N, C-alpha and C positions, 0 to 999 in steps of 0.2 A: 504494499500500500503506500503510495507516495505521500510525502508530506503535504498538508493543506497549504502551508504557507512557510517558507524558508525565513523563520525568523532570525536566526543566527546560523552562520556557516564558519567552520573553522578551517582556515587554509594555511597550516603548519606554523607560521610565524605571524599570523594577523587573524583578526576575528572580523567577520563581516556581519552586520546587524541592518534589519530593516528599521528605518527611523520611523518610530510610531507617532512622534509629535506631528508628522506631516500628514498622516492618514486622516480621512480617506481620499484627501484631495490630491495627494501626491505619493507615488511609491519610490522611494528613494534609499539605497543602501549606503551605509557608512563603513569605511574601513578603519579599524581600530588596531593600534599596533604597540600600546603602552597601558600599563595597568591604570595610569591616571586617566586616560581616555576611557577605559572601561568604567571607572568610578563616576566620571562626569556623565557618562551615558546612562547609567543606572540612576544617579542622582536627578538627572534632567528628564527622565522617562522615555528617553529615546528608545530604551529597551525596558521592559515592565512585565509584571508577572512574576509570582515567586519561583515557579521552576525555573523560568528563563533567566531571571537574575542569579539564581543559584548556579546554573552553568556558566553563565557569562563571568561571573565573579571567580570561578574556578579557572577559566580560560585566562583571566587577569592575572592570576597568580602565576601561571605558567609563563606567561609573558614576562613577569618580574623576574621570575627564577631563571629564565633563559638570558637575561641581560647580564648575568654574572659569568666571566670568563676565567675567572682565577682558580686557584686550587685550595684556598683556605676553607675548609668545611664548616668550621665555627662561624665564619663571615658569611658563608652561603646560608646557613640555617638561620642566621640573624637576619638576613634579608627577607627570607620567608615570613619569619615571625613579625617582622615590622610591617610587611605588606598585608598579612592577614589582618592585623589590628587596623591598618588603614582601610581596607576594604569593608570591614565590618561598619564603619561608620557611613556607608552610602545610603543604606535603608535598614533601619533597626528593627523592623518588625517581622519581615518576611524571614522564615526560619530556613528556608531552602539556601539563602545566602550562606548562613552559618554553617549549615550541613555540608555544603560543597566544600567550603574552605576547610572545615575540620577533617573531611575525607581526604583531602590532598595532604593536610599536615601529616596525617597517620601514615599515608603511604609512603611519604618522605622519610618519616622517623624509622618506619619498619626497615627502609632500605639504606640506613645510615653508613653501613660498611662499604657501600658500593662508592665509585668515584662519582663526582659531580654531574658530569655529562649523561651518566647512567640514570642518577636520581631525576634529573631534568626530563629525560625521555620517559621514565616511569610515571612521572607526574603527568606529562602530556597524554600518554596512553590512558592513564585513569580518568582523565577529564573527558577524552573521547568515549570512554566506556560509560561514564555517567550520561553523556549525550545520548547515546543509543539506548542506555536503559530508560531515560525519560521518554522516548518515543514509544517503547514497548509498553511502558507503564500506562501512558496516555491512551494507547490503543486497548489495553485491558480494562482500563475505568470506563472506556466508552461502551465495551461489551457487557460488563457488569451493569452498568447503568441503564443499557438498553432493556434490560429485562423489567424495569420499572414503567416503561413507557408503553402506553396503549394507544390504539387508534383514535384519532379525534381529540387526543389530550391538548390542554393548553397549558404551557408551562412558562414559568416567569424566570427570566435570568437577571442577573445584576453585575455590573461592571464588565470586565471582559476576562473569562476564564476559557479562552480558546486557543488556538494554534499560536496566536500572538504571545500568549502568557506562557508558553512552553517551548520545546523544540519543534513542534510540528503539528499536534492534533488538539492539545487542550485537555482540560480536565472536565468542566461542566459542559462545554461544547462538545467535547468528544461524544459524550452520551447522545447529543443530537445527531453528530456525523454517524455513529454507529446504527442510531435507529433509522436513518435515512436509508442506510445501505441494506438494512433489514426490510425495507418496503413499507415502513410505517408512515402514516400520514398523521401530521400534528402540527401545532402552531407554536412558536415561541415569542413571547411578549418581552421586549427588551426595555429595561429601565435605562434612561439616559445616562444616569450616574454623575450627577454634579459632585465636584465643580469641574473635573477635567473631561467629562463626557465620554469615558471609555466605552460605555454601551452604546451611545449615539454614534461615535465615530468609528469604534473598532469592531464591537459584536456585530453590527448590521453589516459592515463591510465584509467580515467573514461568512456571515450566514448568506448574504447575497451572492457570494462567490460559491458556495455550497449548494445553492438552489434550495434553501430551507425556508418555508414559509415563516415570516416574521412580522411583527408589527412594533413599531417604536413607540414608548410612552413616557411622559414625564415621570420623575420619579414619585410625585404626589398623586399619581393616578392609581397605583397598585392597589390600595385599600379599596377604592370604588370597584375595581374590577373583581376584586374578591367578594365584596358585598353583592355584587351582581352574578355571582356564581360563574365567573368566566376564567377562573384560574384553577387548575385542578392540581398542581404541584409547583414547587420551587426548588430549583436547583442553581447552586452558586458554588464558587471556588473557595479557596482559603489561602491565608498568607501564614498562619501558626494555629496549630491546635494543641492544646495541652492534654496532659494525661487523663484528665476528667471529661475531656470533651469540648470544653470551652473554646470557642473558635475565634480568632481575629480574621476578618475579612474587611474588604473595602466598606468605608463609612456609608452608612444605610442599610447594611446588611440586617443589623439589630432591629432596625425599624420593620423590615419585611418578616422577621421572625416573630416578632410580637403580633403583628396584624394576621400572620399566617396561623399562629396558634389560636388567635380570637375567631378565625374562621374555619378552624379544624382542616387546615390545608397542610399536607406534609412538606416540611423543608429538608433537603438533602445537601450535604456538603460533598463536593467532589474534589479530592486531592490525593497526591501520591503519598506514601507513607513517609517520605524524605520531609514533608510538611509537619509532621507530629513532633513535637518537642516534648518529650516524656520527662524531661528534667523539671517542667513547671507543673505543678499540681492544679493551678486554676488560672482563669483568665486575668485575675487581678495582677498577676506576675509578668504579663505580656507587655513589652514596651511599646507604646503607641506613638507613631511617628507624627510630627507636626509639620505641615508643610507651608510654603510661603503663603501670606494673605493674599498676593496678588492672584492667585489661583481662583479665589472667591470673588475679588474685586473686578475681575476681567473675564471676558470670554473671546478666545482668539486675540488676545492682546488689546482688545477694545474694552475701554473702561464702562462698566455699567452702573456705578455706584456714585454718589457724591465724593469729592475729595476729602481727605483728611478724616476718614473713619477707619475703625478697626475691624477686622475680621478674624474668627478662630476657624482653623482649618485641620482637624485631625485627619489623618488619611484613612484611618481604620476604626472600626468599633469592635467590641466583643460581644458574641452571642453565647448565652448560657447554654450548656449541654441539653438541659431540660427542654429546650424549645427547638432542638434537632432531632429529626426522625431517624437519620442515619447518615453513615459517611461511606461515599463510594470510592474504594480504593483499586489499586492494582491486584490486590489479594482478595477482594470481594466486598461485600456490604456489611458493614458492621453498626450496630446500635452504639449509643454513648456508653451503655454498660458494658460493652463488649471489647472497646478498644484497649483497656488496660492489659488485657492479655496478648496483645499483638507483640510479637518478637521481630524486632527490625535492627539489623547492626550492618555495618559495612566493614 
């Protein structure tokens, strides 16, 4: 199965990414050659989505490691540690970023006895392996999620948890791609997802490319649709999931969870196991990124508010596990009560 979108492509000594800030009006690829450029691309939302930035950050660390041409192993590992600390500051909420860096750190440490070029090569191969795993995981998430979709269902999505947020198929949107491949007829309602409009700009772009029936709505329309019994299910992605099932996702997800529970509509989280942070017991421990106020004060660089006002712009919120029906992963669908038994190591 071919990738829906080539979100990022590794070319040995450089990373090519699709600039998501320009979509849907322009499809332009950026070539990245340094870890600083990776950091800027992640921070600036040129590349976004927890799985995608996890892979991108790992490739960034590979680029940094490859810059060292000396033979001092202590200095080499110091460069790795310093750049891991640096990359972690790009976006603090998405756990996949931390997972990717930790996995590369471990593979480097495990091969400390080898020479530096060998370690650099092993780190690169491990990141390519993570890239390939993500594609397979997304396909599996789609296949498991497909079992939940029935003909004529109307499903609500939020933000963009599609191919653009991963290495090729997506998490929540992978469910729709799989359902379409299985010949099912359904409609997706797409939240615009203020303030950066990932739903309006990115999810509609993907679904249109895939030929999936969809309708864009304002974020504030979801409750009305549920009241009119026009939504059968909600499927969203995730940026970090705690051991108790509390889930951080794009701001507005908690709103959907509350109104879904009120209207007795199941809400599912679609995410790979690399998004699960089993070191955190509850959502209170998840760091929530706050983004520049200009994202709220402007749309497309056009000011929509009076001058000299403040804006509060958290990028994520936390949905309590009790409001979540289940987690669609590459290993199956789990209820919040069952995820503590998942074993996942790298």
